[in-house]
N, C-alpha and C positions, 0 to 999 in steps of 0.2 A: 497455274501453268497455261490455262487456255486463253490468256489475254492475247497471245500471238497465234497465228496459224502454223508457224514453223520456226524451227531453230536450225541454222546451218553452222556446223562446227568446222572451223578452219584453223590451220596452224602447221608449224613444222613437225617433222617426225619427233616423237617423244615429248611433245608439248602437253600431252594428256587428253587428247581428243577422245580416244577410246574409253578412258576412265570416266570422262564427263558424260559420254554417251551412255555408258552403263548406269551411272548415277541418275541421269535424266529418265531413263526407262524405269528405274526403280521408283523414283518419285512419282512418275506418272501412274504407275500401277498401284501405288499406295494412297493416292489422293482421291477420296470419294467424290470430289467435285471436278475432277479433271475430265477432259474429253475422253469419251469411250473409244472412239475410233482413232487409232494411232498407227502411223506408218513410220518405220525406222529403217533407213538405208545406210549401211556402212560404206566406207570409201571404195570397197570392191565393186560397187555398182557403177562407179564413175571413172575407173582407171583407164589410162591410155593403153596399158599393156593388158591384153585379154587372151584367153584360151579360145581358139577357134578350131573346132574339130580336133581337139586334143593337143594342138600346137600353140605355143606362145607367139603372139603377134602384136606388134605395135600399131595402133590405129593412126591414120594420118589425120591432118587437121579437120578435113571435112567429115570423115567418119566419126571422129570424136565429138564434133559439134552436133552431129545427128544423134549420137548417143545421149548427150546432155538434153537436147530438145525433146527427145523421146521420153526421157525420165520425167521432165517437167510436164509434158503433155499428159502423161499417165496420172500424175498427182493432180493436175488441173481437172481432169475428167472425174477422178474419184471425189474430189472436193465438191465439184458442181453437182454430181449425182447425189451426194450426201445432203446437200442443201435442198435439192428438189424433192427429197423424200418427205419433207415436212417433219423435220426432226423434232424430237422431244425437247423439253427445256434444257436438259443436260447436254445435248449434242449441238454443237455449233459448226459442224462440218468435220473435216479430218485434220487432226494435228499431225504434223510430220517433223522428223528429225533427220537431217542429212549430214553425214560425216565427210568432210573434205570434198565438197561438191565441185567447186570450180576455181578457187583462187589460184592454185598452182597451175592450172591449165591456162589461165589468163596470161601468166608469165611465159609458159612454154609456147604458146601460140602467138605471142606478141600482138602486133597491130593488124595482122592479116584478117582476122575474123572478129575484130572488136565490136562492130555494130551488132553482129548476131549474138555475141556473148552478152552485150548490154541488154538486148531484147529478152534473153533468157532470164537475166537478173530482174528485169522489170516485171516479168511474169511471176517470178517467185515472190518479189516484194508485194505485188498485187494480191497474192494469196496470204499476205501477212507474215512473210518470212523475215527473220532478223538474223544477222550474221554475228557470230561470236568468234573473235580471233584469239586463239590461245598462243602464248609466247613462252619462251624459256629464258631465264636470266642467264647472261653469259657466264656468270660465276659457276653455274651448275650444269652447263651444257655437256661437258665431257662425262660427268657422273651419270646424267640421264641417258646418254648414248650407250654407255657401258652397262647400265642396268638392264637394258633390253636383251643383251646377249652376253652375260658375264663369262661364260665358258669360252666364247670366241675371243674375248679380250685377253684372257689368261693365256690361251694358246698363242695368240699374236705376240704377247710379251715374251713367251718362252723361245719363240723363233728368232728373236733379236739377238 
C-alpha cells in the first residue's frame, strides 16, 4: 500500500466510497509492511455545508477554496516533517486517504476558481496522491439509493 503517498476516493453518493475507505483502513492496519503513519479524512472535512457556532452554513467559493488549501497545507506540513525526522526503513512519510476531497467541488464552483483548484491538485499529486473514481452501474442506481434509507423509501411509497 505504501507505493503511493495518498489515495483520494471520489464518486457519487452510494458508490461505495465509505465502504472502500473502511476496507483501506483495515488493510493498512493489518499489513506489517504498510506505512505506520496514516491520516484518514472522511468527506466531512471538505464539505461546503458546515456547522459554524452551532448553525449550518454554506461556505462561499472563496471560503471553501481556503478550506481545501488549508487541509492540503496541513498534510504537506505533516508529510515534510515526517521526512525530516530521518525516518526508519519502514516509514516513508505519511500515507493519507481522503474521501470525496474535491471532484464535486470542481463542478459546483465551475471555472471561477479553476486555477486555484488545479494548484491544490498539483500539490496533492506532488505528495504522491492518486485518485480513484467510484461509479454505479445505471442498472443498480435505484437499488443502491434505496439501500441507504430503506425505511424512508417504504414511507414514501405508502404516501403515494
